[in-house]
C-alpha positions in Angstrom: 96.8 206.0 -26.1 95.4 207.8 -29.1 93.7 211.2 -28.8 92.4 214.1 -30.7 91.2 217.3 -29.1 89.0 220.2 -30.2 87.9 223.6 -28.9 84.4 224.6 -30.0 84.4 221.5 -32.3 87.6 222.6 -34.1 90.7 220.5 -33.9 93.8 222.5 -32.9 97.5 222.2 -33.7 99.3 219.8 -31.3 96.1 218.4 -30.0 96.4 214.9 -31.6 98.6 211.9 -30.9 98.7 208.2 -31.8 100.2 205.4 -29.8 101.4 207.8 -27.1 102.9 206.2 -24.0 101.5 208.1 -21.1 102.4 208.3 -17.4 99.4 209.6 -15.6 100.6 212.3 -13.3 98.0 215.2 -12.8 100.7 217.9 -12.7 101.9 217.0 -16.2 98.5 217.7 -17.8 96.0 220.5 -18.0 93.6 220.3 -15.0 91.0 217.6 -15.4 92.8 215.6 -18.2 94.5 212.9 -16.0 91.5 212.6 -13.7 89.3 212.0 -16.8 91.4 209.1 -18.1 92.1 207.3 -14.8 90.2 204.0 -14.7 89.7 203.6 -18.5 90.0 200.1 -19.8 91.9 198.9 -22.9 90.1 199.8 -26.1 87.7 202.1 -24.4 86.9 205.5 -26.0 85.9 208.4 -23.8 85.5 212.2 -24.2 87.3 214.2 -21.5 86.7 217.9 -21.0 89.6 219.9 -19.6 90.3 223.6 -19.3 93.6 225.1 -20.2 94.9 227.4 -17.5 94.6 231.1 -18.2 98.4 231.5 -18.1 99.0 228.5 -20.4 102.2 228.7 -22.5 100.2 228.8 -25.8 98.2 232.0 -25.3 95.7 231.0 -28.0 94.6 228.0 -25.8 94.8 229.8 -22.4 91.5 229.9 -20.6 89.7 227.7 -23.2 88.0 224.4 -22.6 88.9 221.5 -24.9 87.2 218.1 -25.4 89.7 215.3 -25.8 88.5 212.1 -27.5 90.6 209.4 -26.1 91.1 205.8 -27.2 93.2 203.7 -24.8 95.5 200.7 -25.6 94.6 199.7 -29.1 96.3 196.5 -30.4 99.5 198.3 -31.4 102.9 196.5 -31.3 104.6 197.3 -28.1 108.3 198.0 -28.2 110.6 197.8 -25.3 114.0 199.3 -25.5 116.3 197.8 -22.9 118.9 200.1 -21.3 122.5 199.0 -21.9 123.4 200.0 -18.4 121.0 197.6 -16.9 121.5 194.7 -19.3 125.1 195.2 -20.1 124.4 194.8 -23.8 124.3 197.0 -26.9 122.0 200.0 -27.1 120.1 198.6 -30.1 118.5 195.7 -28.3 114.7 195.8 -28.9 112.0 193.3 -28.3 108.6 193.5 -29.9 105.5 192.0 -28.4 102.0 191.8 -29.7 99.2 193.9 -28.1 98.5 192.5 -24.6 102.0 191.2 -23.7 
């Protein structure tokens, strides 16, 4: 997914990403973020509001509410790296697939 996030309309450092592979586990995100993206469809854009915990590691963001503009699953090339331990082959084995494969 791609996303950019802002607090009071201002983008903040570290609040942007492109082509990020994301495993949706609520405990890995600030409260409300994962719940806001569950059920999104490929290519859908959505704004998700989530509040940083008061004791967040970046004190400048702690207690503040951010709006995350999220775009899911654009037509990027997907790359799979195969584990040598599983395949018994070299570590550099890659396979590239077009966007829906």
